[in-house]
MARKOLMAR-986398 format. One line per 8 residues: number of its first residue (from 1); their letters; for each residue x, z, y of C-alpha. Coordinates in steps of 0.5 Angstrom, whole numbers, plus 2048, in hexadecimal, padded with zeros to 3 digits. Layout:
<recs>
NUM = A = X,Z,Y  ...
</recs>
This chain:
<recs>
1 = XXXXXXXX = 7C8,768,821  7CD,76A,827  7CD,76F,82C  7CA,76D,833  7CF,769,837  7CB,76C,83E  7CF,76F,843  7CC,776,844
9 = XXXXXXXX = 7C7,776,849  7C5,77B,84F  7CA,77F,854  7D0,782,852  7CE,789,850  7D5,78C,851  7D4,78B,859  7CE,78F,858
17 = XXXXXXXX = 7C7,78D,85A  7C1,790,85E  7BD,795,859  7B7,792,85C  7B9,78B,859  7B8,78E,852  7B1,78C,850  7AC,791,84E
25 = XXXXXXXX = 7AA,78D,848  7AF,788,845  7B6,787,846  7BB,786,84B  7C0,781,848  7C7,781,84A  7CF,781,848  7D5,786,847
33 = XXXXXXXX = 7DB,782,846  7D8,77C,843  7D4,780,83F  7CC,77F,83F  7C9,786,841  7C2,788,842  7C0,78D,847  7B9,791,845
41 = XXXXXXXX = 7B5,796,848  7B2,79B,844  7AE,7A2,845  7B5,7A6,844  7B9,7A1,848  7BD,79B,848  7C0,798,842  7C5,792,841
49 = XXXXXXXX = 7C5,78E,83A  7C9,788,838  7C5,782,83A  7C6,77D,834  7C2,77E,82D  7C7,780,828  7C4,77B,823  7C5,774,826
57 = XXXXXXXX = 7C7,776,82D  7C0,774,831  7C0,777,838  7BB,77D,837  7BA,77C,83F  7B5,777,83D  7B2,77B,838  7AC,780,838
65 = XXXXXXXX = 7AC,787,83A  7A7,78C,837  7A8,793,839  7AF,795,837  7B0,78F,833  7B2,788,834  7B1,782,82F  7B5,77C,82E
73 = XXXXXXXX = 7B2,775,831  7B5,771,82B  7B4,775,824  7B0,77B,827  7B5,781,825  7B4,787,828  7B8,78C,82C  7B8,793,82F
81 = XXXXXXXX = 7B9,793,837  7BC,79A,836  7C0,79A,831  7C2,793,82F  7BF,794,828  7BD,78E,824  7B6,790,822  7B3,78A,81F
89 = XXXXXXXX = 7B6,784,81B  7B9,77F,81B  7BF,782,81F  7C2,788,81C  7C8,78A,821  7C6,78E,827  7C7,78C,82E  7CD,78F,832
97 = XXXXXXXX = 7CB,794,837  7CE,795,83E  7D0,79A,843  7CB,79B,849  7CD,79E,84F  7C9,79F,855  7CC,7A0,85C  7C7,7A2,861
105 = XXXXXXXX = 7C2,79C,861  7C7,797,85D  7C8,797,855  7CE,794,852  7D0,792,84B  7D7,792,84A  7D9,794,843  7D6,793,83C
113 = XXXXXXXX = 7D5,79A,838  7D9,79C,832  7D6,798,82C  7D2,79D,828  7CD,79B,823  7C6,79D,826  7C3,7A3,823  7BD,7A2,81E
121 = XXXXXXXX = 7B8,7A7,81C  7BB,7AC,817  7B8,7AA,810  7B4,7AF,80C  7B8,7B5,809  7B4,7B3,802  7B7,7AC,801  7B7,7A8,7FB
129 = XXXXXXXX = 7BD,7A9,7F7  7BE,7A2,7F5  7BB,79B,7F8  7BC,795,7F5  7BA,78E,7F8  7B9,788,7F4  7BB,782,7F8  7C0,780,7FD
137 = XXXXXXXX = 7BC,77C,802  7B9,77D,809  7B5,783,807  7BA,786,802  7BF,786,807  7BB,789,80D  7B8,78E,809  7BF,791,807
145 = XXXXXXXX = 7C2,790,80E  7BC,794,810  7BC,79A,80B  7C3,79B,80D  7C1,79B,815  7BC,7A0,813  7C1,7A5,810  7BF,7A4,809
153 = XXXXXXXX = 7C6,7A7,806  7C4,7A6,7FE  7C6,7A1,7F9  7C4,79A,7FB  7C5,793,7F7  7C3,78C,7F9  7C3,788,7F3  7C3,780,7F4
161 = XXXXXXXX = 7C3,77A,7EF  7C7,776,7F5  7CE,775,7F5  7CF,776,7FC  7CE,77C,800  7C7,77C,805  7C8,776,80A  7C4,773,80F
169 = XXXXXXXX = 7BF,76F,80B  7BC,76B,811  7C2,768,813  7C3,764,80C  7BE,75F,80E  7C0,75F,815  7C7,75F,818  7CB,761,812
177 = XXXXXXXX = 7C8,75B,80E  7C9,756,815  7D1,758,815  7D0,75C,81B  7D1,763,819  7D7,765,815  7D7,769,80F  7D9,770,812
185 = XXXXXXXX = 7D2,770,816  7CE,770,810  7CF,777,80D  7CB,77C,810  7D0,782,810  7D7,782,80D  7D9,786,807  7DB,78C,80B
193 = XXXXXXXX = 7D4,78D,80D  7D2,78E,806  7D8,793,804  7D7,797,80B  7D0,798,80A  7D1,79A,802  7CC,794,800  7CE,792,7F9
201 = XXXXXXXX = 7CD,78B,7FA  7CD,787,7F3  7CD,780,7F3  7CC,77B,7ED  7C7,781,7EA  7C1,77F,7E7  7BC,784,7E6  7B8,783,7DF
209 = XXXXXXXX = 7B3,788,7DF  7B0,78E,7E3  7AE,794,7DF  7A9,798,7E4  7A8,79E,7DF  7B0,79F,7DF  7B1,79D,7E6  7B7,798,7E3
217 = XXXXXXXX = 7B9,791,7E4  7BC,78D,7DF  7C1,788,7E1  7C3,782,7DD  7CA,785,7DB  7C6,78B,7D7  7C7,790,7DC  7C1,795,7DE
225 = XXXXXXXX = 7C1,797,7E5  7BD,79D,7E7  7B9,79E,7EE  7B4,7A2,7F1  7B1,79D,7F6  7B2,795,7F5  7B1,790,7F9  7AF,789,7F6
233 = XXXXXXXX = 7B2,783,7FB  7B2,77E,7F6  7B0,778,7FB  7AE,772,7F9  7B0,76C,7F5  7B0,764,7F6  7AA,761,7F2  7AD,75C,7ED
241 = XXXXXXXX = 7AA,755,7EC  7A9,752,7E5  7AB,74B,7E7  7B0,746,7E3  7B7,747,7E6  7B6,74D,7EA  7BB,751,7E6  7C1,74C,7E8
249 = XXXXXXXX = 7C7,74F,7EB  7C6,74C,7F2  7BF,74F,7F2  7BF,756,7F6  7BA,75B,7F8  7BC,75F,7FF  7BB,766,7FE  7C2,76A,7FE
257 = XXXXXXXX = 7C9,769,801  7CB,766,7FA  7C6,761,7FB  7C8,75F,802  7CF,75F,800  7CD,75A,7FB  7C9,756,7FF  7CF,756,805
265 = XXXXXXXX = 7D4,754,7FF  7CF,74E,7FD  7CE,74B,804  7D5,74A,805  7D6,742,804  7CE,742,803  7CA,73C,806  7C3,73F,805
273 = XXXXXXXX = 7BF,744,803  7B8,745,801  7B4,74C,802  7AE,74D,7FE  7A9,751,802  7A8,752,80A  7A8,759,80B  7AC,75D,810
281 = XXXXXXXX = 7B2,75E,80B  7B2,756,809  7B1,754,811  7B6,758,813  7BB,756,80E  7B9,74F,810  7BB,750,817  7C2,753,814
289 = XXXXXXXX = 7C3,74D,810  7C2,748,815  7C7,74C,819  7CC,74A,814  7CA,743,814  7C6,742,80E  7C0,73E,80E  7BB,743,80C
297 = XXXXXXXX = 7B4,741,808  7AE,746,808  7A9,746,803  7A3,74A,803  79C,749,801  799,74B,807  797,746,80D  79A,74B,812
305 = XXXXXXXX = 7A0,750,811  79F,757,812  797,756,814  795,75C,80F  79A,761,813  79A,75E,81A  794,759,81B  793,752,81B
313 = XXXXXXXX = 796,751,823  79C,756,822  79E,753,81B  79E,74C,81E  7A2,74E,824  7A7,751,81F  7A7,74B,81B  7A8,746,821
321 = XXXXXXXX = 7AE,74A,823  7B1,748,81C  7AE,741,81C  7B2,740,823  7B8,742,81F  7B8,73D,81A  7B5,741,814  7B0,73D,810
329 = XXXXXXXX = 7AA,740,80E  7A6,73E,807  7A0,742,808  79A,742,803  79F,741,7FE  7A1,744,7F8  7A8,743,7F4  7A7,740,7ED
337 = XXXXXXXX = 7AF,740,7EB  7B6,740,7ED  7BC,73D,7E9  7C1,740,7ED  7C1,73A,7F2  7BA,738,7F3  7B4,73C,7F4  7AE,739,7F2
345 = XXXXXXXX = 7A7,73B,7F5  7A0,73B,7F2  79F,734,7F6  7A5,731,7F3  7A9,731,7FA  7B0,732,7F8  7B5,736,7FD  7BD,736,7FC
353 = XXXXXXXX = 7BF,73E,7FC  7C6,740,7FB  7C3,747,7FA  7BC,74A,7FA  7BA,751,7FC  7B3,754,7FA  7AF,758,7FE  7A9,759,7FB
361 = XXXXXXXX = 7A7,760,7FD  7A9,767,7FA  7A6,76C,7F5  7A6,774,7F6  7AB,777,7F0  7A6,77C,7ED  7A8,77B,7E6  7AC,782,7E6
369 = XXXXXXXX = 7A6,786,7EA  7A1,783,7E5  7A4,785,7DF  7A5,78C,7E2  79E,78C,7E3  79D,78C,7EA  797,788,7ED  799,781,7EF
377 = XXXXXXXX = 795,77B,7F2  799,776,7F5  79E,77B,7F6  79F,782,7F5  799,786,7F8  79B,78C,7FD  797,790,802  798,791,809
385 = XXXXXXXX = 79E,795,808  7A1,790,803  7A0,794,7FD  79E,790,7F7  799,793,7F2  79E,798,7EF  7A0,79D,7F3  7A7,79D,7F6
393 = XXXXXXXX = 7A8,796,7F5  7A8,791,7FB  7A8,78A,7FC  7AA,786,802  7AC,77F,804  7A9,778,801  7A7,77C,7FB  7A2,781,7FE
401 = XXXXXXXX = 79B,77F,7FF  797,784,804  791,784,809  792,782,810  78B,783,813  786,780,80F  78B,77B,80B  78F,77D,805
409 = XXXXXXXX = 795,779,806  79C,778,804  7A1,776,809  7A7,772,808  7AB,773,80F  7B2,775,810  7B1,77A,815  7AA,77D,812
417 = XXXXXXXX = 7AE,77E,80C  7B3,782,810  7AE,786,813  7AA,788,80D  7B1,78A,80A  7B2,78F,810  7AB,791,80F  7AC,792,808
425 = XXXXXXXX = 7B2,796,809  7AF,79B,80E  7A9,79C,809  7AD,79D,803  7B0,7A3,807  7A9,7A6,808  7A7,7A3,80F  7A0,7A1,80D
433 = XXXXXXXX = 7A0,79B,812  79C,795,811  79F,78E,812  79B,78B,817  7A0,786,81A  79E,77F,81C  7A1,779,818  7A6,775,81C
441 = XXXXXXXX = 7AB,76F,81A  7AF,76A,81E  7B0,763,81C  7B6,75E,81E  7B6,757,81F  7BB,753,823  7BD,758,828  7B5,75A,829
449 = XXXXXXXX = 7B2,761,827  7AB,762,825  7A9,769,825  7A3,76C,821  7A0,772,821  79A,775,81D  796,773,817  791,76D,816
457 = XXXXXXXX = 790,76C,80F  78A,768,812  787,767,819  782,763,81C  784,761,823  78B,75F,826  78C,760,82D  792,75D,830
465 = XXXXXXXX = 795,75F,837  79A,75A,83A  79D,754,838  7A0,752,831  7A3,74C,833  7A7,750,838  7A9,755,833  7A6,75B,837
473 = XXXXXXXX = 79F,75D,834  79C,763,830  797,762,82B  792,767,82A  78E,768,823  787,76B,823  783,76D,81D  77B,76F,81F
481 = XXXXXXXX = 77E,76F,826  783,774,825  78A,772,826  78E,773,820  795,76F,821  799,76B,826  79F,766,826  7A3,765,82C
489 = XXXXXXXX = 7A8,760,82E  7AC,762,835  7A8,768,836  7AB,76E,833  7A9,773,837  7A2,771,836  7A3,771,82F  7A5,778,82F
497 = XXXXXXXX = 79F,77A,834  79B,777,82E  79E,77B,829  79D,781,82D  796,780,82E  795,77F,826  799,785,825  794,789,829
505 = XXXXXXXX = 78E,787,825  791,788,81F  78F,78E,81B  791,791,814  78D,790,80E  787,795,80E  787,797,815  781,796,819
</recs>
């Protein structure tokens, strides 16, 4: 997704503004030499930071200020208003800070401070000698990055079976697949990042076993790599369907960068595509491939796509967006076979398809953990600190199953995986801080973003404020009268506020 094209709002801060114009709560948005800058009043005086989120460039003035933090309106990244530090994913780069000068009753912002990495708490003197991370996805990358930010100076290895360095996975089914995001947007960091931070990133590295007693991992090449603390961030893998023809060369999954590249290549010269499944990834891929001009068919067993996650009304709303763009739905239907050119459904319907994309959900990669003797249950079971049943062994991301309120859950969201990685990193260094973040995700369809916060594995009431037809609403999900989640379109600040409310209600496991 591109940086925002909005011109900086507010006054030119180089000319000065009255000190009294800086609000006691919130921020004053202005600009300095064409750069968006926020002025904020804190207990220790006035501070100025850059006004655009370092993740995708969202205007932070439209976000939410809580104490000395500001939260991004688009993807809920969080920054310190004092230091500019990126506190919570999906942003990892800090905001620039600016020099503030007060002359009489006027405050001026004229120059950016010399770029320095914001200070972090010092890591404990007794650090693990070596930390190994299995997995190079959202959780694994975020953990490695945060470990170094927290001052960890020991050996740090990240082992990933992927051939590519950590990348922006959500973009694969959105702009990248649509052809509007160039390849150089996709890596989370360049090669220099890993070298500079002494992160031993090993690509194409299959881990075949974990020996918890000897504290070693065994790789496919036969190497034994010792560790003092281990993070399992193996993620999830696509479910495969045992259907005739689903092993043909023009049948694809969409999970990795290699998958996305293969689909982009196959779509060149193609006229039609069929998608099996109507979950978020499949529906985003449908929008992306329509942008490429393909005729798109979606085959799914349910009668309202995404009803299980969003409810009938909001699921129907997303479906209507696709129908308006010419996507053909074959609902309450199942695939029977594919011969490379025609997809046959259970009722005999035949659909012409030059390529087929299977989106039948994912399953957590737990085999390594289970074989090593760690407790698993539709994921690797972890405690409030993201530690597994074996001390010194942590899990984070799609593979981790943990208690959230009264529910035992496993969340398959990018931002949540990153935040779990960050929390696990701190706890691997002895922070002892429970992970209580509220789940959050966004989904993109034809220029429209739906933002979802909370967790509603089940609900008994949906209350919609606003109008779906006008693409401006918030759907609130309740269970036994208690708000558990919300989905919003066109109401970013409201979604942030609901997230903050849910966060204030959250309690670590065992707390009364």
